C-alpha positions in Angstrom: 3.3 54.7 -110.6 1.1 55.9 -107.7 -1.1 58.9 -107.8 0.6 62.1 -106.7 -0.7 65.2 -104.9 0.5 68.6 -104.1 2.7 69.2 -101.1 4.3 72.2 -99.4 6.7 72.0 -96.6 7.3 75.3 -95.0 9.5 76.6 -92.2 10.0 80.1 -90.9 13.1 80.4 -93.1 11.1 79.6 -96.2 9.9 76.7 -98.3 11.7 73.4 -98.1 9.6 71.6 -100.8 6.9 72.5 -103.1 5.6 70.1 -105.7 4.1 66.7 -106.4 4.6 63.7 -104.2 3.3 60.1 -103.9 3.4 60.1 -100.1 4.2 62.1 -97.0 5.1 60.1 -93.9 5.6 61.8 -90.5 4.7 61.6 -86.8 1.9 63.3 -85.1 1.0 63.6 -81.3 -1.0 60.4 -81.6 1.4 58.4 -83.9 2.8 57.8 -87.3 0.8 59.0 -90.4 1.2 58.4 -94.1 -0.6 60.7 -96.4 -1.4 59.6 -100.0 -3.4 61.2 -102.9 -7.1 61.9 -102.0 -6.5 61.5 -98.3 -9.4 62.5 -96.2 -9.2 66.2 -94.8 -7.3 66.5 -91.5 -5.3 68.9 -89.3 -2.7 67.2 -86.9 -0.1 68.7 -84.5 3.4 67.4 -85.5 6.2 66.3 -83.1 9.9 66.2 -83.7 10.4 63.2 -86.0 11.7 62.0 -89.4 9.7 63.7 -92.2 9.8 61.6 -95.4 8.8 62.9 -98.8 8.3 60.2 -101.4 8.7 61.4 -104.9 8.7 57.7 -105.9 9.2 54.3 -104.2 13.0 54.7 -104.7 13.4 58.4 -104.4 12.8 59.7 -100.8 13.8 62.9 -99.3 14.3 62.7 -95.5 14.3 65.6 -92.9 14.6 65.9 -89.1 11.3 67.9 -88.5 10.6 70.2 -85.7 7.3 70.7 -84.1 4.5 72.0 -86.3 1.2 71.3 -88.1 0.0 69.1 -90.9 -3.0 70.2 -92.9 -4.6 67.9 -95.6 -7.4 69.2 -97.7 -8.6 69.0 -101.4 -5.7 66.6 -102.5 -3.1 68.9 -101.0 -0.9 68.6 -98.0 0.8 71.5 -96.2 3.5 70.9 -93.5 4.2 73.8 -91.4 7.2 73.1 -89.1 9.7 74.9 -87.0 12.7 73.5 -88.8 13.5 70.8 -91.4 17.2 69.5 -91.4 18.6 66.9 -93.6 20.0 64.0 -91.4 23.5 64.4 -92.7 23.5 68.0 -91.5 22.7 67.0 -87.9 25.5 67.6 -85.4 25.2 64.6 -83.0 27.7 66.0 -80.5 25.9 69.3 -80.2 22.5 67.4 -79.9 23.9 65.3 -77.1 25.1 68.4 -75.2 21.7 70.1 -75.8 20.0 66.9 -74.5 22.0 67.0 -71.3 21.3 70.6 -70.9 17.5 70.0 -71.4 17.6 67.2 -68.9 19.4 69.4 -66.3 16.8 72.1 -66.9 14.0 69.7 -66.5 15.5 68.5 -63.2 15.8 72.1 -61.9 12.4 73.3 -63.1 9.3 73.4 -61.0 6.9 70.6 -62.0 4.2 72.0 -64.3 6.0 75.2 -64.9 6.7 76.8 -68.4 10.3 76.1 -67.9 9.6 72.4 -67.3 7.4 72.3 -70.5 10.1 73.9 -72.6 12.8 71.6 -71.2 10.6 68.6 -72.0 10.0 69.8 -75.6 13.8 70.4 -76.1 14.6 67.0 -74.7 12.0 65.3 -77.1 13.5 67.3 -80.0 17.1 66.3 -79.3 16.2 62.6 -78.7 14.3 62.4 -82.0 17.0 64.3 -83.9 19.8 62.0 -82.4 17.9 58.9 -83.5 17.5 60.3 -87.0 21.1 61.1 -87.3 22.2 57.7 -86.1 19.8 55.9 -88.5 21.0 57.6 -91.8 
């Protein structure tokens, strides 16, 4: 059995997970990251992606994570994210409609505007969540 460490996954709605894990795997702005016990301290911005919580090699909880932050310090990890949705709870039809709406908003927004940035973020979220739902 691998070493474990303390992990908290928090959303605005409340805790999603609090306990000991062997590994946390997710995606940051600069790429995929896997956190194990005694990981070096770090803070990273998280992007919409699949969050995997490894209780053991064969026991993994998966979530579609929204944007947020990952903090690792003193053999603890804290994942602060806008949302955490189990893949089976994702509504692909709704996500596809929201993706179309985001693409339309992006096409209509002035380049570099706040509206364009928001549409780009929603587009990235929908694309990531659709991929997670389809790869269950």
